[in-house]
N, C-alpha and C positions, 0 to 999 in steps of 0.2 A: 753635594750637600748646598742647598740654598744659602747665601750668607746675608742677604738683605731682604727686605722687606718687599721691594721690588721684584725679586727672583722668586721669593715665595708666592707672591701675587701671579706673576707669569705661569709659574708651574701650576697653580690651581686652576688657572684660566685654562691651559691647556687640558687639563682633566676633565673639566666640566665641556669643552668643547668637544673632546673625544666621545663623554657620554652621551651627550645631545646629538651627535652623529649618528652613535648606535641606536638611539631611539627612534630618531627620524628614520634610520634604515629599517628597522623593525616595523614602523608604522607604514612604511611604502611596502614594504613585503606582504603584512598583514593584509594590506589593501589590495594587493594584486592578487593574492591568494583568494580572498573573499570574492574577487571578480570573476575569476577562474571557477569557483565553485558555484557561482551564481549562474553563469552562462551554462555551463555542465547541467544544472538543474532545470534550467529553462530548456534545454535540449530533451532532457529525459522527459519533462512534462509534455512536450511535443509530441514525443513517440506514443508515450503514455495516452494521451488523448487521440491521436490516429487509430492505434491499435483497440484503444477502448470503444470506441464508435461501433467498429467491426463487431467485436467481441461482445458488446453490449447488446447489439442486435440479436447475435446468435443465442446468447444468454436468454433475452426475452421471448423469443420464438419459442426455443427449447422448454422455457418453463410453461408457457400457455399451453404446449402441446402435452408435456406431462401432466398438468391437471386436468386438461381433456382426457386423458387417458386414464386417470382416476375416476372422473366421473362415468366414463363407459364401463370402465372396470366394477363399479358399483351397479351398474344397471344389470350386467350379466352375473356378477357373483351373488345378487338378491335372489336369483333362482334357486340357488345351492345354500341359501341360508347363511351367506356369508356378506358382510359389509367392510369397506374401506373407510376408517374414521377420517373425518375431516378434522385435524386438530393441528397444533403448531409444527409438531414433528413431520406429519405428512406434507402438509404445505412447504415448510422449508427444504425437505428432501426434494421436493419436484422443483421447488424454485433453484436451488443450488446445482441439482444434477438433471434436472430435466425430466427424459424419458428414462434413461437409467434408472433414477430416482423412483419414477413410479411403478417401475416394473420391481424394483426391489421391495418396495412397498407392498404392492399385491402379492409378491412371492411369500414375504412375512406373514400377511393374512391369512392366504391360503395353508401355509404351514402350520396355522395356529398362534405363532408368536405374537404377543401384544405388542402394538405400535403405539 
């Protein structure tokens, strides 16, 4: 138990010093954690860009070929009285799924299921 005002002041300063040390330690560890997260984020972004360029080329070519297949299918199905509609659903199916999407749309048209 502190008996004088000096001892009370000394105890308070020790308490404040410990609190400041804890706060500074939290700030430093938070900064280190943020730095680690930022570095991992940059590495992930780099990998995604590298993969994305190759995947983007594949997706673009696949989408174009899918739409071309729809146009050719429209030409041949017109002889049988069928037509593949060019609407948002069919274009998205070809853009996202490419050739399999175009074949699925054609199959749905041939089976008489509205697209």
